[in-house]
N, C-alpha and C positions, 0 to 999 in steps of 0.2 A: 557948813550946809553946801550943797551941791547942786550948781544951776544947770537945770536941764531943759532942752526942747523938743517935744515931741511932735513930729508930725502924721499923722493918721490921713491917708489919703483912699478912697475908693471911688473906682471909676467903672459904671455899669454902660454895657453897649449894646444896642439893639438892631436889628436887622433892619428894621424901617422905625419910622415913626410912630411912637406908643404915645399913650396918657399915662401919666404916673400918680400913683395912689399917694395918700399922704405917708411921708416917712416918719420914722421914731427913733431917733438918735440920741446915743448915751456915749459922748464922747469928752464931756468937760472934766478933767481931773477934780478927784473928791478931795476938798480941804479938809485938814485937820491939824493938829498939834504938830505932826513932823512933815505934812506938806502944805507949801503956801502958794497959790496961785497965782502967779504975776500977771498972767494975759492969756485970754484964750479967744482968737478968733477962728470962728467958723464960716466957711463960704461954699455955696451951693452954685452950679449952673445946672440945668436953667435956674432963671431965679425962682425963688420961694418964698412964700410968705412963713414966717417963723414965728411960733411961741414956745417960750419957755415954764417950766413948771416943775415941782418936785414931787415924785412918786412919794409911796408910802414908806419906804426906807430912808428916805431923803435925799435920792440921787437927782442930779439935773438931769433933764429930758427936754429935749427938743423935738417938735413936732412941725414939719415943714408942710405945705399945702402948695401944690402946683396948679399953673393954669396952663392951656397951649399943649403942645406935641414937643416930642423931644427924642431922638435917636441916642443921645448919650446923656448919663447923669453923674456927674461929679460931685462928689461929697469930701471937703478939703479941710481938715482940724488942724490948727497948729496951736499948741499951748507953750508957755515958758513957767515954768516952776523952780522953788525952792525945796528940794529934798533933805529931811535932816533927820533920819533915822538911823538908830544907833546899829554899829554891826555886831557887836556882842550886847544885847538887850537884857536886862536883869529885871525881872518880873515881883512887883511886890503883892504877893497872894494872900490873902485874907488867913489867919490860922485856921478858921473852920472849913476853907478849902483846900487845904496842903496835902494832906492824905486824901485818896478816893477808896471808897465813894465817900461822896459830900453832900449835903444837901441844899439847894438853892434857897434863899428864902422866899417866903411866899410872894412878895413883890416883883422879885427876878423871875419866879416861876410865871408868872401872870403874865408879865412883859416880853418875856422870851417868847410864849406862845408855840405858835408852830415852828419856831426854830430848833424846838425839843425834839419833831417829830418827823421821823424818817417818811422821805417821799416817794421811796418805790417799794413795791411789793416785797416780800422775803419769806415767800411760805415755808420754806421748809428750814429756815431761819440759818441759814448758811452764814449769812452776812454777818448776823447777830455771834454766831459760834466763832467767825474768823475775829471779830471784835475784840472778844472776851479773850481771846488767844493771846492778847497782848496784856491782860493784867495778869502781873506776876506774883501777888501775894494780897489779902485782903486784911488789913488796909493796904496803898499802895502809893508811892508819892504821885502826885495827880500831874506835875509837868513832866516828869519821866515817863508816864503813862503814854501823855499825848505827843511827847518826843519821839516815842518808839512806835507810836502807830503812824505818824510822819513819815519815817523813815520804812516803816513796813510796807506800806504802799509801794515806794520806789522798789524794794527790794522784790515785789511778788509782781509786778507789773513793768514791761518793757515800754519806755516811750516811743512812740512813734505820731508822729505829725499826721493829723487829718484834715483834709478841705471840705470833706462832708459836710453838710449841716448836724445839727444835733449831737447829742450825747449819749453814749452808751450806760445802761443801767448798771448800777455796782457790781451786780451777779454776772453781767455779762462781761464785764473787764476782769473779774476774777479768772472766768473760764476762759477767756482768750487770752490774758497774760500778756495783754499793750493796749495801749490808749494814749491820748492826747494829754496837755495839760487839765483840760475841762473833764475829761474823764477821770483823772487822778484828783483834782477837787472833790467832785460829786462822790468819790469812794471814799475818800478820807471824810468829809462831811456825814456822810451816812452813817457809816462807822462810828462818828462822835457821837452823833445823836443816840445809836443804838445802846451807847453806854450810858447815857442818860446826860450828855451835854448840848448846851444850846448853841449851835453852829450857824456859820452861815458861809454862803458863797461868794467869792470877790472878782472881777472882772479889771483889766487893766491893760498895764505893760510892765515889762520885762526890761531895765538897764543892766546891760551888758556887756560894760568897755572892756573888760579882758575875754570876751569871748569863750568864756569857759562854763556858760552855765546851759542847763537843759533847757529844750523849746526856745533857744534864742536864735534870731537870723540876723546876721550883722551885730548891731551893736545894742539894738532892742527891738522887741517884738511884741504884741499883743500877747496876753497872759491870761490864766485862771486859777486861783488858788483859793484860801478857806481863812476864817478865824473861827475862833471860840471862846466863848465868853469864861472867864473864871474870876469870881469873887475877889474885889482887890486889885486885881492886876486889870481886867477889864477885857476888852477884845484883844486876845493873843494872836499874831497871825503866822500862818504856816503854810509852806509852800511844799508839798510832798512832792512836786516834779523834780524840785532840786533839794529835798530832804531839809529843808531851812527853816528856821523860827525867826521870825521879827521881818520886819519891812525894809531892810537897807537897798535892796535892790527892785523894790514893788513900786508902781506907781498906780494906786487904784483911783477907778473910774466910779464903779456901782458894786453896792451890797446886794445881796437879794436871799430870800428863801431857797430860790431855785433857780438854775443855771440860765434858764429862757428867761429868765425877768431881766438878765443883764447884756441882752445882746446889745452889741455898739452900734450897730446898722440894722433895722428890718422896715419892710415896707413891700409894696408891689407895684403892679401897674395891669394897663387894662388894655388888652391886645390878645391876638393868639400866641399861644406859649411857644412856639418855635421863634418867634420874635426875639427872644432873649438869646443874644450871641456868646457874652461874655463878662466875667467881672474881674476886677484885678485890683488887689488891694496891698499900699505899701505902707511901711512903719519906720520912722526913725527915732533913735531916743538918742540925743548927743548930747554932750557937755560945751 
């Protein structure tokens, strides 16, 4: 196991005192067989009353309520985890799903629900045709198809960090030929859904001790990737930004149908728009 500390600090600054609306925070790492959460401390200044709940995907969500006025808002999340993800995972895929196309069971299809439905318009079926281009034969090996699609995103799209909020549509990403990690993840997820797979988006952190991964700043950063459900193996992790499979360097915080549902920090304030001065975000993932 690898012991890691994640610190994610966000500072908002305003020109004058403002009234802060409730904020929604998704910063607590998502526990699993591969990730053990040892501690998580969330500090907020000015003081806020905080309530915790789990959303429909089982993600831990904190909602803060503020009283009074403030000229700065500091949200500081510190987590200590043990990560035990295999570097070269072996997936025990069910015999019924070894070859694509395959059929999910009735229960799986019902439970996957909206995770099998594309979320973006594709009127000319450009994304559909692009995704189908990775199907080499009929039938074809399921895992090889998904690995080819994962690598194909990075071959088609050049990585470019974007500070602007929001995500490009898959067709916009294909047209522009560049995007951030969240654009890569959305393109991969939508393409997988076009092929009939159940897929979901994941947000969290990238651990990069060797400073050789795409999308990393120093030894770690926020990151986005995807998971695809394959019978027998369950949810398989794909990071199209780095063409990798498995979660060795990935620390999930939230999973969702749409990337907008797993934003780490969201909220607003009451006051004139030019009161907002700046936002600084620092992330470190260290062993």
